[in-house]
N, C-alpha and C positions, 0 to 999 in steps of 0.2 A: 633610262641610263643609256648613254651612248658610248660605245666601245671601240677604241682604236688599238688594234692588236699590235703588239710588238713582234720583233724578229723572232721565229721559232715558237711554235704553239704545240709542240709534241711533249709527251711525258708531262713532267710538272712545270714546264716552262709557260707558264700563263700568268696572267696577273691575279693577284689576291687581294680581296677587300675584307676588311673587318669592321663589322657593324656594331655599334654601341647604342644601348637603348638609354636614353636620359630619364625616361619615366617607365611606367608599366608596359611591358610589352603586349601587343595583342594576342589574342589566342590563336587567330588564323591571319595567315599572310599569303598574298600572291605575288610571285615575282616573274618578271618578264624581261629579256635582254633585246633592246633595239639596236641592231648592228647592220652594216652592209654585207658583212660575210657571216652568214648565219652558222657556219661550221666552227666558227672561232668561239671561244668561251672564257669565262673567269671563275674563281673559286671565292665563295662568300662564307664567312664564318661569323656566326652569331653566338656571342655568349649570353646566356639567359641567366637571371638571377635565382630561379628555382631549380629544383632537382628534377623536375617532370620531364619525361623524355617526350621528343618530337618525332614527327614522321613526315615524310614528303610523298606527295602523289601527282600523277600527271594525268589529267583528264579523268579524276577518279579512281585511278589505279595506284594501289600503293607499290611504291619502289623500296626494295629491302635495302638495309644497311650492306655497307661493303663486308668482304670476307674478314673474318675474326683472325687475328695474327698474333703469335706470342711475342712477349717483349724479348729484346735482345740484350737488355741491360739488367733486368731484375727477373730473377727466377720466379715462375708461378705467376708472373704478371702478363697482361695482355691487353689488347684493344682492337677495335674494328680498324681493318686497313686504312691507309691514307687514301686521300683522293688523287685519282690518276688522270682524270679527265678523259675517262674512256667513252663516257655517253652523258648526254644530258640528263640531270637528275640524280646523277650519282651522289651518294650521301652517306654520312656516318654521324653517330653521336658519341662524344666523348664523356663517359660518366665522371663523377666527382667534380670535373671542372665545369659540367654543364655547358659544353659546347657543341653546336650543330654546324656541321660543315656540308656543303654541297656544291656541285659544279652546274653552271647555268650557260647555255649557249642560245642563240637566236632561233634554234629549232623548235623550242618548247616553252611553255608556260608552267611553272611549278606552284604548288600551294603546300604551305607548311602549316601544321595544326598539332595539337597535343595528341601525343600517342598513348591509347589505352594498353599499356604494358609495364610490367614491374621488371626493371633490369635488375637482376641480383648476383652479387658475386660472393662466393663461399669458399672458405679455406679450411679444409679438414686435416685431422692429424692421421694421416694415411700415406702410404707410398703409392706410387702408379701402379706397382704390380698387385698391392692389395686392393686397390680400387676396382680394376678390371677382373680380377678374381672374385670379386663380391657382385659381379653382375655388370659393372661399367654404367654406362650412360643410363641404360634400360632400367637397371634396378635403382639408380639414383632418382630417376623420374616417377617411379611406382612408389618409393618410399616418401618422396615429397608430396605427391598427390595424395597418398594415404593420410599423412599429417594433416595437411591443409584442408582435405576433404573437396578436392577439385578433380576435374576429368584430366587424364592424360594428355590429350589433345591440346590443351591450354599451354602446355609447357614446352619450350624449346631449348636444348642445350646448345649454346652458341660456340663453347670451347672449353677444354680440358688440358690444363697444363701442370708440370709438376712443380713442387716446391711448398710443402708437403703435397697435397692436391688442391688444385684451384679450379672451381667449376664455375663458370659464367652461364647463366641462363636467363630466360625471358618467361613471364607469365603474361599470356594474352587471352583473356576470357573471349568466348565466343558468345553467340546469341542464345545458346542453349544452357550456359552457366548461370545457375540461380544465384549466385553471390556477385555483387558488383566488384570492380577492380579495386576500390577503396577498401572494401570489406577483407578481401583476399590480402591486400597489403597489411592492413591492421593485424589479421590473424597471423600473418608470417612474422612480422615485427614482434608481436607478443611471444611467439613460440620461440624465436631465436633468443629474445631477452630473458626468458625464463627456463631455458634449457630443455624444453619439450619437444622440440623438432628433431625427428629422428631421420637422420641421413645416413646412417651406418657407421658413423665414426665421430669422435669428439669435434667439435666446431671451435676453430680457433679465431677466425675472423668472418664477419659477415657485413655486407653493404647492400642496401636496397634503395634503387633510383638515387644512387651517390651519397646517400646519408649512411653514416657508420653505425652499425647495431652492436657489434661485439668486435673488439680489438684486443689482440693478444690474450684471447681466453677471457676477457672482462668486458661485462655488459657496459655499454657507454650510451645506450639509447636514451633519448630525452623521454622523461616521464618514468623511468625505470631505475630501481637502486642499483648502485655499482656493486655487482656480484661477480666473484670468481666463478667462472663455469669449468674451465680447464686450468689447473694448476701448472705453470711453466717455471722456468728459472727466472724470467724477467718480471713475474708478478708474484713472487714469493712474499714480498713484503705486504702485498695486499691480501694474500692468503692469511698470513699471520694476524693482520689486523681484523680481518673478517672473522677469523676463528676467535679472536680475543672477544670481540663484540658478541659472537655467537655464544660463548661460554659464560661471559660475564653478565650479559643482559638477556639475550634472546631466550636461552634455555631456562635460566631461572623464572622468568616472566612466564614462559611457556608452561612450565611445571605447576606454578602458582595458579595460573588460569585453569589447567586441567584439575588440579585439586579441588578448586571451588566448583568448577561445572560438573564434575563427575562424582564427587563425594559430598562436599559441604553442603550444597544447595539442595540436593536431593534429600539428604539427612534431615536438614532444618524443615524442608517443606513436610517430610513425614511426621516429624516431631510436632509441628505446629498444628497439623491436620488432627492428629490424635489427641493433642491438648485440648484444642478448641472443641472437637467432638465430645470427649468426655466431660468437659466442663459444661457443655450445653445438656448433655445426658444427665448429669448430675444435678444441675439447676431445675430440670424438668421434674425429676423424681423428688427433689426436696420440696418443691411447690405442691406436688400432689399429697405428700406426707404432711405438710403443714396444714392444707386444707381438710384433710381426714382427721387430724388433731383437733382442730377448731371445732368441726362438727361434733366430734366426741365429747368435748369439753362442754359444749352448748346442751347437747343431750343430757349429760351428766348434771348440769346445773338446773335444768328443768326437771329433771326426776327428783333431785333432791328437794326442789321448792314444792313439788307435788306432795312428797312425803311430809314435808314440814306442815304443809296446810292440813293433811289428813290427820297427822298427830295432834295438831291444836284443836281440830274439831272433836276427836276422841276425848282429849283432856277436858274440854268444856262439857261434853255429855256426862262424863264421870262426875264432874263438879256439881251439876245442876241435879242430876239424877234422872230426869225425864225430858222428853222432847215434845213441846206443844206444836201442832201443826195446825196453822191457820189457813183455812181454805181462801183461795184468791177470790176477791169479790168481783161480781160482773160489772161490766162497763156500765157507767150511770147513763141514762138516757136523758139527753139534753133537749128540753122543750124550748122551741124558738117562738117568742112571742112577736108577732108583727106590729106594725106601727099603728094598727087600728084600735090597740088597746093601751095607748099612750095615756088616755085620761082616766085609765082606772086607778083608783086609789086603794092600795093594800092596806089592810087592818094593821093597828100597832101591834108591836111585839108584845106578847103576853108576859105578865109579871113572873109567872112560875115558870120553870124550866119545862120544856117539852120533852115528854117521855119517848115519843117516837119521832125522830127527826123526818121521817118520810111523810107522815100525813099532816095535813094543815086544816084547822078548824076555826071557822069564823064564829064571831060573837052572835049570840041569838037576837040581839037587838038591831043588828045590821043585816038586811037581807042581801042575799048574793045578787050581783050585778046582772041586770037583764042583758040579753045579747043585743048588740046594736043592730039596726035594720040593715037589709041588705041594699047596698048602693044600686042606684038605677044604671042600667048599661049606657055606656058612652058611645055614641056615634063617631067614628073617624072615617074620613075620606081618605082612601089610598088610591093614588093614580096608578092604576094597573090596567093599561091598554084601553083606557077610556071607561071602564066600569067602576061603579062605586060599591064598596063592601062595608058591612057593618061588623065592627069588632066588638064583642062584649068581654069585659073584664069580669071574670067571676071572682067573687069575694070569698073569704074565709068563713065557713059556717061552724068553724070549731067553737066548743064552748068549754069553758073550765068548769 
């Protein structure tokens, strides 16, 4: 960039350039002014599309914003002071509008990068006297850090102005802070939107990094229901609507849910438990009783049958008059006749009945058969390791 200075470069009499980004702006930028007169400079204004704050550094050293000044037109408002061209790298950030301004000369090269800080403005329903009587900025920082769970060294109060009481502050986590800047911002937004952030007085307005969280005592943050935190004359219609919804819808539903959860559900669970338990016990007892009854019935039927059999035997004895006991016969001896008597002819059956079935008498004219001669032994060769053995078959010498 080549700079041709105009006449008069003191105060705010210097050239101003507005930079417009047609696409996504880079996260980090480096700016340098090439000029013949290095003491002369220009003011550059960059409007960013996001609400993230930026910071400026020279040779790695952070350059703080300009001094905070109160608004001369709106009570309770204020901003960082305008660029005066006092030094190279003078800068400020205009919240809500997301504008970053800085002064550049030929004496330095500046670097612009996202700033790890949460710029917050909060307006409370207090007077200035009440604010300082309750500890002022020191007590304000203590309450804020206690609610968010951060260290007091990470909070810097930029300015306090009247109208009720407007406090501008920054949260810049250091290396020892366990939470990241995104986590701190999320927690702060949640506590603002739910009314749990305790700053010592009701919160009428709250803005974080240019994004509105609470306006006129009503929650307007994205992702949260529109809720009236502090009733005022200008949000009375919202209070009535909110109360109607609360009375007609939320409270009946809440009471019904409490009734079901605290009374109906435990009662039903207890009833079902006792009912199923008693039913199980009764079924077990009924099964045992049925088994016992069945066994008793079978025992009775068996006993009745035995008595009936005994009675029948007694009646039979009485009808006959005596009981003849026949001894059991001994087992008959079975003589096995081998095949060597197959040619033996039995005598014909006698014409007269045999008195003694055990003894058999042959006719006198037929002699008893003579025993057959004993067969000669048969030699069999058995191959047993080269030896020849003679095996004799013994015949029967039984005679009838």
